[in-house]
N, C-alpha and C positions, 0 to 999 in steps of 0.2 A: 504494500500500500504506500503511495507516495507521501512524503512528509510535506507539511505546509511551508510555503516560502515566508520566512520571517521578515519583519521590518526592523530598522535600526535608527535610533536617534541618539545623539551624543551631546552631553552638557559639559562645558568647561568648568573645572573646579575653581579657576581664577585665583589660584594661590601657589602656582608653581608645581603642583603635585600631579598634573595630568588632567584626566577627564573621566566621566562615567558614561558608559554605553548602556542604553536600555533596549533590550530585545523584546519584541512583542509578536504575537501571532505564531510562535513556534509550536510544533506538535508536542504534546506532553511526553516527557521521557527522552526527547532527543538531546544530543550533545550540541551545544551552540558555541562556536569559537569565533572570536572577533580578531580580524586581521587588519593591521594598519601599515601604512607606508608614508614616510615623510614626503612632503611636497615643498621642495626648495630648490629645484634645479631642473625644470622641465615639466611636462604634463604630469607624469608620475616619477618622482625623483629617486625612488629607492624600491628595493624588493619588499613585497608585503611579508610581514612576519606575525606570528600569533602573539597577542597581548592578553590572553585570558579566555576562559570558557566557563560554561555553566550548563546545568541540566534544565531544559524547558525555558520558558520566558523568564525575564528578570533583568538584573543589572550586572555589569562587569566593570570593575575598576581598571582603567587604562593608565598605566604608569609611563606616559610618554613625556618627552621633553617639550618645553615651550616651543611653539611654532605651528606650522600648518601641516595637516594630515589628511589622508584619505583612509576610509575604513569600510569594511563590509563584514557580514557574519555568515558563516557556513553552518547549516543545520543538518545533522545526520542521525539516523538510527542504526548505523552500521551497514545497512543494505542500500539505502537510498539517500540522496543528498539534495538540498535546496540552498540557493545562494541569494542573499538580499541584494538590493541595489547598493551601489557605492555611495557613501556619504562623505562630504568634506567637513572638517571642523578645525578649530583653532584652540590650542592650549596656551594659556597665558598666566602671568603672575599679576595679581591685582595692583602691585606697586609699579608696574611698567607704565611710564608716562604715555599719555595719548599721542604726543608728538612722535615718540619712538614707535608706538604701535602703527601709526600712519605710515612712517617710513618703512617699517617691516612689511606692511600691506602692499605698498608700492613695489618693493623689491620682489615680493612673492608673485604679484600679478605679472610683472615683466618676465620673471623666471618661467612662468607657465606659457609663454607665447610661442615657444619653439622658433625663435628668430632664425632666418635662413643663414646657414653656415656659421652660426654663432655658438660658442661653447657656453652653455648656461652656468657652468661653474665659475665663469668670469664675470658674473653679476655680483657685485660686492657692495657693502656699506662702508663708508669712510667719513671722517670728520670733514674733509675737504676733498674735492675731486682730483687733486694732484698732491696728496700728502705721501707719507711713507708707506701707505698701503700698496704702492706700486712695486715694492720689493718682493711681493708675493708672486708676481707674474714674470714670465719671460719677456724681456724688452721687446716692444713693438707688438705684443699680443693684444688683439682687440679686447676691450673691457667696457662694462657699463658700471658706473659708480653712482650710488644713491646716497645722498647726504641731506641732513636737515639744513634748511636755509634761513628761514625767518618765520615768526609767528606774530599775529595781531588779534585783537578782539574788540567787540563793541557790544553794548547793552541793547537788547532787542525788547520789544514790547510785551514779551511773555514773562519778563523778569529773569530771563536767562542771558547768558553771554554767548554770542556767536563767535567762535574761534576759527581762525584761518591758519592752517599749517602749510607752509611752502616747502615742498620736497624737491630738491634739485636732482635731475637725472642727466648725467654727463655720458655721452657716447664718445669713446676714445679709441683711436687706432693709429697705426703708422700710416702716414700719408702715401698715396700712390704717386705723389709729385706731379700730378696732372692738373694744370690750372684751368682746363676747359671742361673735361668730362670726369666728374667725380665718380667714384665707385658706386655702382647701383645698390649694393647691399647696405652701404653706409646710410644712404637716404631712405632705403626701404625699412631699416630698423627704426629710424625716426618716425616714419609714417605708421608702422605697426604699433609702436609704443603709444603714440598720440591717439590712435584710433581706439586702443584698448581702454583708455580712460575717458573717452567722450561719453556723455550720458546716453543711455539707451533704455527703451521701455522694457521693463521686466528684469533689468540687470541691477544688481547692487551697486551703489556708488563706488565702494571700495570693498571687494569681496573679503570676508573674514574680519572686517572691522565695522561692525554694525553701527557703531556710534557715528561714523562719518556718513552724513546724509546727502552730500553733494561733492562733486569733484570738478575742477576746472583745469584745462590745459593752457598754460601760458607759454607762448613760443619764445625761443631764445636764439642765440647765434647759430647759424648753420656751420660756419667755420670761425674759429677763434684765431685771429691773426697772429698773435704771439706764439701760439702752439704750432701753427702751420709753419712759421719760420724755423721752428725747432724740429720740424719733420713729422708733425702729427696732425691728423684731422681730428678736431674736437668740436662737438656740437652739444647744445644743451636744451632741455625742456624743463619747465617747472610744473609740478603737479600740485595744485592748490586744493587742500582738503578742508572741508567745512564740518564742524560739529558743534553741538550746543551743550552747554554745561550749566546746571543750576548754580546760582550764586551761593558762595559759602562752601561748596564741595571742594575737596582736594584733588 
């Protein structure tokens, strides 16, 4: 007799200890195992591994690191198996600043774009787009650097403050030394990144960061003259994230 297909919902513990998976609809007596994979370097950035199991429906504690994850549950009675849909979730620490959460969300979304000919492990966060973080990379290796730029806020008529977090995205690579015809992928990366953050019906403003209710793309230089003289093509976009916070909250 076939086993029922379970459903999976996941709640962040918001304290750095992971999350809790809730399995529903499983056939009584079945073994239900939750598999997770980190999402930080491509559409699915790691091999799925078991993070716990239980008999029948109920909850499973997921001891995952802070970050973005995919998960699904496999239900089996030893003879037949059913697999839930894949769910995405974010594990956080409640002390993580919203500015940092927004920057991490921007990096995660870019990492999931599968940019043409681009190594997603070269999407990094740094304090500045040309600081010592470049020591990690082979010289002239293309990279995308995400860093916090500036913030501002204003009081709105709900008694809340509307915050703006500006996240700077720098696309950096060795120049092809061609003054007329730039490399197509360089501009294509810019286009794909900008498109990913433009508002669209039915799409979260910033996936994984539910507090952000709107995102705006601010264009920047296509070529930074000083860097070009040094042999690099360097272009920038600013991702402006909006969220509201009640006055008096930390």
